[in-house]
C-alpha positions as MATLAB code, in Angstrom:
seq = 'XXXXXXXXXXXXXXXXXXXXXXXXXXXXXXXXXXXXXXXXXXXXXXXXXXXXXXXXXXXXXXXXXXXXXXXXXXXXXXXXXXXXXXXXXXXXXXXXXXXXXXXXXXXXXXXXXXXXXXXXXXXXXXXXXXXXXXXXXXXXXXXXXXXXXXXXXXXXXXXXXXXXXXXXXXXXXXXXXXXXXXXXXXXXXXXXXXXXXXXXXXXXXXXXXXXXXXX';
ca = [
      25.438   44.345   11.406;
      23.435   41.361   12.592;
      25.179   38.070   11.805;
      22.897   35.446   10.265;
      23.588   32.049   11.803;
      22.610   28.913    9.945;
      20.693   26.364   12.000;
      21.457   22.666   11.519;
      19.348   19.772   12.804;
      21.467   16.627   13.234;
      19.564   13.336   13.272;
      21.874   10.458   14.186;
      21.166    7.443   16.408;
      24.840    6.855   17.318;
      25.357    9.076   20.355;
      29.132    9.475   20.035;
      28.975   10.421   16.373;
      26.061   12.774   17.040;
      28.119   14.658   19.638;
      31.204   14.700   17.396;
      29.293   16.204   14.470;
      27.522   18.696   16.741;
      30.799   19.894   18.230;
      32.420   20.175   14.802;
      29.608   22.264   13.325;
      29.270   24.468   16.394;
      32.993   25.211   16.157;
      32.399   26.314   12.556;
      29.697   28.776   13.588;
      26.503   26.806   13.016;
      23.673   26.759   15.548;
      22.984   23.087   16.225;
      20.145   20.977   17.573;
      20.176   17.185   17.534;
      17.891   14.179   17.748;
      18.380   10.418   17.863;
      15.222    9.356   16.006;
      12.777   10.571   13.387;
      10.053   11.091   15.985;
      12.323   13.191   18.186;
      13.572   15.110   15.150;
      10.046   16.140   14.185;
       9.446   17.533   17.662;
      12.772   19.375   17.693;
      12.223   20.769   14.182;
       8.906   22.332   15.190;
      10.653   24.553   17.745;
      14.101   24.869   16.164;
      13.045   25.674   12.571;
      16.306   24.438   10.965;
      17.791   25.761    7.739;
      19.265   22.345    7.023;
      18.876   18.776    8.262;
      21.832   16.396    8.484;
      20.313   12.916    8.449;
      21.460    9.367    8.951;
      19.420    7.008    6.779;
      19.163    4.087    9.187;
      17.553    5.341   12.397;
      16.445    2.080   13.983;
      12.768    1.258   14.419;
      10.365    3.707   12.841;
      10.774    6.087    9.882;
      14.102    6.182    8.071;
      16.132    9.275    7.302;
      14.645    9.274    3.796;
      11.116    9.234    5.237;
      12.028   12.056    7.600;
      13.550   14.120    4.801;
      10.328   13.934    2.801;
       8.322   14.940    5.872;
      10.586   17.924    6.532;
      10.477   18.984    2.875;
       6.667   18.895    2.842;
       6.582   21.193    5.855;
       9.503   23.435    4.807;
      10.181   23.097    1.048;
      13.307   25.272    1.219;
      15.099   23.200    3.881;
      18.515   21.911    2.849;
      19.229   18.193    3.213;
      22.442   16.236    3.718;
      22.346   12.470    4.209;
      25.242   11.025    6.185;
      25.417    7.233    6.132;
      27.836    4.305    6.192;
      26.116    2.815    3.108;
      27.419    4.053   -0.270;
      24.836    1.940   -2.111;
      21.321    2.974   -0.963;
      19.657    0.005   -2.666;
      21.079   -2.147    0.121;
      18.467   -0.606    2.428;
      15.732   -0.609   -0.213;
      16.272    2.948   -1.443;
      16.654    3.745   -5.142;
      18.813    6.859   -5.498;
      15.940    8.392   -7.471;
      14.199    8.610   -4.093;
      16.879   10.968   -2.773;
      15.167   14.385   -2.655;
      16.154   17.090   -5.132;
      19.346   18.988   -4.288;
      20.146   16.777   -1.315;
      23.743   15.773   -0.606;
      24.608   12.142    0.164;
      27.878   11.453    1.972;
      29.353    8.297    3.420;
      30.372    8.786    7.036;
      34.060    8.156    6.346;
      34.174   11.472    4.494;
      33.578   13.579    7.585;
      37.272   13.023    8.308;
      38.092   14.987    5.129;
      38.781   18.614    5.970;
      35.936   20.921    4.995;
      33.837   18.300    3.174;
      30.872   18.340    5.555;
      30.701   22.126    5.660;
      31.014   22.334    1.867;
      28.211   19.796    1.412;
      26.002   21.784    3.789;
      26.705   25.033    1.940;
      25.999   23.343   -1.413;
      22.680   21.968   -0.144;
      21.698   25.371    1.247;
      22.354   26.961   -2.142;
      20.671   24.181   -4.173;
      23.987   23.506   -5.884;
      24.764   19.926   -4.926;
      27.223   18.499   -7.448;
      28.282   14.878   -7.952;
      31.146   15.607   -5.563;
      28.582   15.417   -2.767;
      26.539   12.478   -4.129;
      28.457    9.401   -3.008;
      25.447    7.238   -3.930;
      26.134    7.983   -7.603;
      29.757    6.893   -7.569;
      30.629    3.766   -9.504;
      31.513    0.599   -7.597;
      31.702   -3.120   -8.318;
      27.971   -3.667   -7.747;
      26.694   -0.581   -9.582;
      25.321   -2.617  -12.489;
      23.624   -5.398  -10.532;
      19.852   -5.417  -10.148;
      17.962   -5.238   -6.855;
      17.336   -9.003   -6.899;
      20.983   -9.677   -7.728;
      22.063   -7.378   -4.893;
      19.891   -9.365   -2.492;
      21.539  -12.565   -3.709;
      24.965  -11.058   -3.040;
      23.807  -10.281    0.488;
      22.711  -13.886    1.037;
      26.022  -15.135   -0.373;
      27.870  -12.791    2.005;
      25.836  -14.294    4.849;
      27.225  -17.681    3.854;
      23.971  -19.090    2.492;
      24.151  -22.024    0.092;
      22.175  -22.074   -3.160;
      19.629  -24.429   -1.589;
      19.206  -22.065    1.386;
      18.830  -19.093   -0.962;
      16.245  -21.010   -2.985;
      14.259  -21.771    0.165;
      14.442  -18.135    1.306;
      13.263  -16.870   -2.094;
      10.686  -19.586   -2.663;
      12.252  -20.745   -5.916;
      14.312  -23.618   -7.320;
      18.010  -24.269   -6.872;
      18.402  -24.099  -10.671;
      16.827  -20.639  -10.729;
      19.174  -19.493   -7.974;
      22.192  -20.899   -9.808;
      21.218  -18.853  -12.871;
      20.581  -15.740  -10.786;
      23.941  -16.066   -9.021;
      25.688  -16.576  -12.360;
      24.061  -13.464  -13.872;
      24.864  -11.456  -10.727;
      28.530  -12.477  -10.925;
      28.649  -11.491  -14.596;
      27.028   -8.101  -13.878;
      29.596   -7.442  -11.152;
      32.500   -8.512  -13.345;
      33.487  -11.350  -11.022;
      35.483  -14.035  -12.797;
      35.211  -17.443  -11.105;
      38.629  -18.293  -12.530;
      40.225  -15.688  -10.260;
      39.408  -17.634   -7.108;
      36.376  -18.737   -5.153;
      33.609  -16.736   -6.811;
      31.371  -16.746   -3.729;
      34.185  -15.401   -1.569;
      34.837  -12.652   -4.135;
      31.112  -11.829   -4.258;
      30.905  -11.639   -0.479;
      33.970   -9.408   -0.376;
      32.520   -6.968   -2.919;
      29.191   -6.827   -1.065;
      30.929   -6.063    2.242;
      32.956   -3.295    0.585;
      29.734   -1.637   -0.562;
      27.346   -2.398    2.283;
      29.390   -3.435    5.286;
      28.855   -6.680    7.136;
      25.355   -7.998    6.363;
      22.785   -8.857    9.015;
      20.170  -11.551    8.670;
      16.631  -10.355    9.434;
];
């Protein structure tokens, strides 16, 4: 009997993690090819013809993992997709979770340390049976109910920006920023009476998005 081997394309710009994931999946019987960018991944995919793509979302300059996923799906509609990222809240990088392609898994990178999780997510994506267990972007967290504009304000607060600096960056008034910050705190359930509200806001943002970068 001929054994059917599943082919996985890994797209990850962190070299060490790319090798780690490749070695792990090869040990589990997958045939693996890898790429460090969307452009390289498209070239590799043409020759490799993967059954599934394992994609980081942030791939440096150029198309993101989301962009690449849509490109791969247009070319091969049946390809399975698993996003592997350090960001549990995709809105932080401008991605509404409605943009995540149908039957794609979305895992935070910390979960690859859990025994069998990555393989199970791959198998679920291959069978079009991705449950909420493999959609970390849909899990509730402290900033789940804040809007996109409020999330951006949290980022600026985490960067240590004052209300006047935020107002200048957004092209609005300090009063408008004060109101926006207040509504954002309320949406996140942050009670100023529990301590320095801006410190609490920064802490919650970092939990969800990691340390922010100004750009």
